[in-house]
C-alpha positions, 0 to 999 in steps of 0.5 A: 500500500502506498504511504504518505510522502515525507513531511518531516524531513527524514530520509525515507530511502533508508526506511520504506524503500517500497515508496519508490515503487508505488511465518525407543522408550516408553513412559518416563523411560521405563518399561512395565514391571507388572507381569512378564514381558517379551521383547520381540520388538513390539509386544508385551505380556501383561499379567491381569487380575483373576476376576473376569470383571477386573480383567476386562476393566484392566484390559480396557485401561491398558488399551486406553493408555496404549492409545493415548501413548500411540496418539502422541507418535508419528507413525510411518509404515513401510514394508518390513518395519514400522518407523516411530517418531518419538518426542525428543528434545524441544525447541527453545520458545517462544521467540524468533528462530534463525533467519533464513535466506530465501534466494541466492540470486546474483542481482537485487531482490526486493519488495517481498510479501508473505501470506500464511495459512492456518497451519503455518505454511507460507508463501513469500513473493518478491521482485528480482532482477535478472539484469534485463528484466524484473521478474516475480519469484516465490518460495514456499515454507512448509511446517516441519520442512522449512523453505523450499527452492525459489520459483519464477511466478510470472510468464516472462518474455523479452523486455518484461517489467513486472512490478507490485507483487501481492499474495493472499492465501486461503485456509487450506494453503492455496494462494493467489499471486497478482502483479502488474506487468508490462506486456504491450501495455501495463496489465494485471496478471495472476497465478494460483498455487494449489497445495499438492499441485504447485503453481498453475498457469499465468492468467490475465486478470484484465487486458486494456491498452491504457495501463493498469498498476498497483493491484491489491488482493484479498482472499477468504478461508474458502478460496474466493478472492478479489483484486482491485487495481488502478487504471488511470484515475479509475479503480477497477476490480475482478473476482475469483471463484473456486471452480469458476476462475476469474470473472469479468473486470468491473469498474469500482470508481470513476471520479466525476472530477479530480483524481485519486492517489495511489491509496487503495485498500481491499479486504474480504469477509468470511462469506466473500463480501468485499470492501474497497476503500480509497482516498481521492482528490475531489478537484478542490484541493481536498483528498477524502476517503471513500468506500464501496462494498461488494455483496456476493448476491448483488455485486458492488453497492454505492460509493460512500464518503467516510469523511468530508471534513475540509479542515482535515485535508489530504487523507492518505495511507488508507488500509482496511480489514474485515472479519469473518462476520462481515464487519470491517475497519478502515483507517487512514492518516490526514492533517489534523489542523489547517496549518498542514504540519501535523497528521493524525490517524482516523478510522471508520467502522463498518457494522454488518447490517448497519453500514459505515459509522462516522469517522473518528480520531484514533491517534493523538491530536497534538503536535506529533505527526502520525503516518503509515497506519495498518489494521487487522481484525480477528474472528470476533470483530475486534481490531488492532491498529498500529502506526508510526508516530514522530514527536515533532522533535527528536524521537519516533515510535510505533503506537497502537490501539485496540478495538473491542467489539461492544466497547470501542477503541481503547487507549493508545499504547506504545509498541516500540521504544522511543528511538531515533526513527521507526517506520513501515509498521505491519501487523497480522492477527490470529483468530483469537486476537493475538497479534504480531507487529513488525517495523523498521527501526533506525538507530545507531546509524543502521536500520533493523527489523523489530517486532512485538507481540500482543497476547490476549489477556496480557497486552503488548510485550517487549520489543525484540529484534527479528534479525541480529546481523550487524553488517547490513541494513534491512527494509520493507518487513512483512508478516503473517500469522497462523491459527496459533499465533506463530508468525513468519516475517520477510524482508530484504537486506543488503549484503553490501552489493545487492539486496536479498530476501530473508525470513524468520519464524516466530514460535508462540510456544515450545514445539516438540521435535521428533527423533525416529526409532525403527522397530522391527515387526517381522515383516508386518506392515501394520502396527497391532496393539495386542494384549495377552492374558495369562489364561492360567491366572484368569481361569484357575 
């Protein structure tokens, strides 16, 4: 999403460079001591009580215990043996792991995006030069395996310039990537990733001779998707349905007068309804925020102004999020007085069944300047917003506020420390409301990626580094989370000659690793739980 220009004299080249472009023992190590045992690889002889009733109870108890034990194992069956993966040592958590390089190209890679499914699998996408053209590349993270090999996503060709990649993922790990690409004219392309099959064919989302750019894509858990883009001063869209594919492009907005800047956001709720929000110059020196909702039954509704206060001019940095229930939150920054020096964060909420609520001030109404707002929503209709705040003098921070359904917005909280400069915050949230924020932080003459976590019931934690290398500068962090709050962050960093794409994973809890134990079963390819009874004891 495009952000507001530098209004306070800080060199944004070192911060948001994206502006130039538009995640074999038994219990306690002991074997049973009751009765006789036979160690033929998989069977134990248990002595049961003399009473038939007690014997049946003991048998059921033994089966239940064995079932619970085996349910904690990962079992791989191969001819002639059974491979059991037993819990071994655990990872140290929670926290960030070790950074991983996602590509090893000899030329610059930059502007990464990432999408994460509910199980924690992820796909990262980015732009990479081959010396002649800029191409779209990707890499996939699989839980328990790690990152794979980078793959080219776009169609390629001679003199191809691909730009502005975006990616969204459904609940099963299938994804849609979109980007703009020069092909006779600038057009919007897409490609779908299906789990188990990989990337499909490259498709046109639209074809026109006027030039289209800056696509944005949103997807719900069932795989429906919507993409919006800019074509001249207009906003257009197309919709993807599983089993049907892409529909026909539709115009979302055409200004009567004036134009709009590159500030467009899109979100989709659980039923496939979509929200498009944008800022627009109205021809009279004012930029206002407007929205339009797509209904899965009736299509695009009417355009609605979210704010029209001419004193609070030049609304930029628009973002929007939706929950699974059909509610949405739009957020933006704009001047908070007529001197055009200080900017504040504003928001409006869409309540399902009621519509958009009046815009309200969310940030501080003082001499500070706030920008780069982002918002995310959980499944209960709660929202978390973050933004960058400069105090107007010497320091900057990342601030946040949380919306609780039924209560409204809470107090502004500090997410980062007050340092020389903080910029480019991004936020992702799981269904329960736990959130992770990442941002660029400039201090001690270098740029790092920092993060903080919001935990339901506890609040924001302590800011920590996502990466620990001291010899590079880091830019454009992006983040996604799974259903358990585990996160994957991506960014690009310089090695002194070119930029590369890197990633790190955050684990919310201690996750067991497994060691493999091979148990011979005399050529049998199935695991049998057999309880042997001492018939002499059972039938005296």
